[in-house]
N, C-alpha and C positions, 0 to 999 in steps of 0.2 A: 504493499500498500503505500502510496505517495505521501510526503511528508505535507502537513497541512501548508499552505501557502507557498508551495515550492513550484513557483513563476516567476518571470522576470517584473520587476516593480521599478519603475521611473523614478528617480529621487525626488522629482517636483511632486509627483503623484503621492509618494510617502510621507511628505511634509504634509501636505494638504490634507491627506486622510489624517494624521495625527492631529491636526489642526482640529478639525471636524470631530472626532472622537473626544478631545478633549472638552469641545463645548457640549458634546450631548451628557458625558459622565461627569463632569466636574461644573458645569454650568446649568444643567438639568435643561439643556436645550433640543429641540427635535430635529430630525434632518431628513428632507424627501429628496429624493434625486431622481429624476426621470431621464431615461437613455433613450434618444432615439436615434434610427438609421435605416438603412435598407434590410431587406432579409437577408439574414445569413452574414451580416456584418459583422457578429460577435457580441451583440448586445448584453443575452443573457450570461455569458462568460464574463464579460466584464462587469456585470452587476454581481455575479457570484464572488469574484474575486474582491470587488470592493468590499462586499458584505462580510467577507472572509476577513480584511484587513480593520474591519469596524467593531467588528463583534468576533470575539477570541471566542464563544461558544455557539457560534453561527455552524449549524449543520443543515441539511439537506431537508430538515422537516421547516424549516423557515422559507422554502421557497413555493409560493402556491401560485395558481394559474387562473382563478377566477375570483370574482368578490364573495362569494360563499365562503372559500376557503381562506381569503383573506381575513375577512371578520372573525372566524373562528379562532386563525393562529394568533391573531391581534390579542384577543380574549384571553388565551393560554400562555402567552409569550410574556417571561418575565423582563421588568422593565431594563431598558436600554438593549432588547433585542432588536437586530437587524431584521428585516422581513422583504424579500423580494417575492414582488408579485410581477411574475413573468407572463408575458403577453399581455400588458395592463392594458392595450389600447382596445383589443380583445373584449377584454371583462366591461366596459363602458361603453362601446360602441356596438352595440347589437339591436336589432330590433327593440329590444325589451330594456334600451336606456333608461326608461322613465319608469321602471319596475320598482318594487318595493326593496329589492335587494340593491340595485344602485342607488334609491334614496338613502337605502341604510349603510351604504358604502361612503357614501358622501358624508352621512353624519358622524361615521366612525373616524375618518378623515379628522374631521372637526376635533374629536375625543383626543386623538394622537397627543395634541400639543399636552396633555395630561398625564399621561404615561411616559413622556421621553423614550420614544422608540425612533429608530431610524427607518426608513423605508424607502424602499430603491424598486422603481417599475422601468422595466423593460417593455418598450412600446413594440 
């Protein structure tokens, strides 16, 4: 099994991640990152690599693919957890964009500020 975090990290990114992590952990701030790009460009991999650096306890359990999974994981995640909502665009841009689930997702995003979590959405 590969060592956790065993990939190239650009020095400028390492410093920025340290700053973000400090804000989340020590200043009780939230952090939401949205990654956009072409299909197959590596958004999901980048999101997971950033999450791995921001949350030393980050696991595959914190990668979710729809609004229901996101809300459930957010309810269970300890304070300062990093959650990756992969294919986030698909979660919010379907025919059901105004359904109760999506309204609940919007309300949940508002509540994130009270639990100091890090959310990374890969569109």
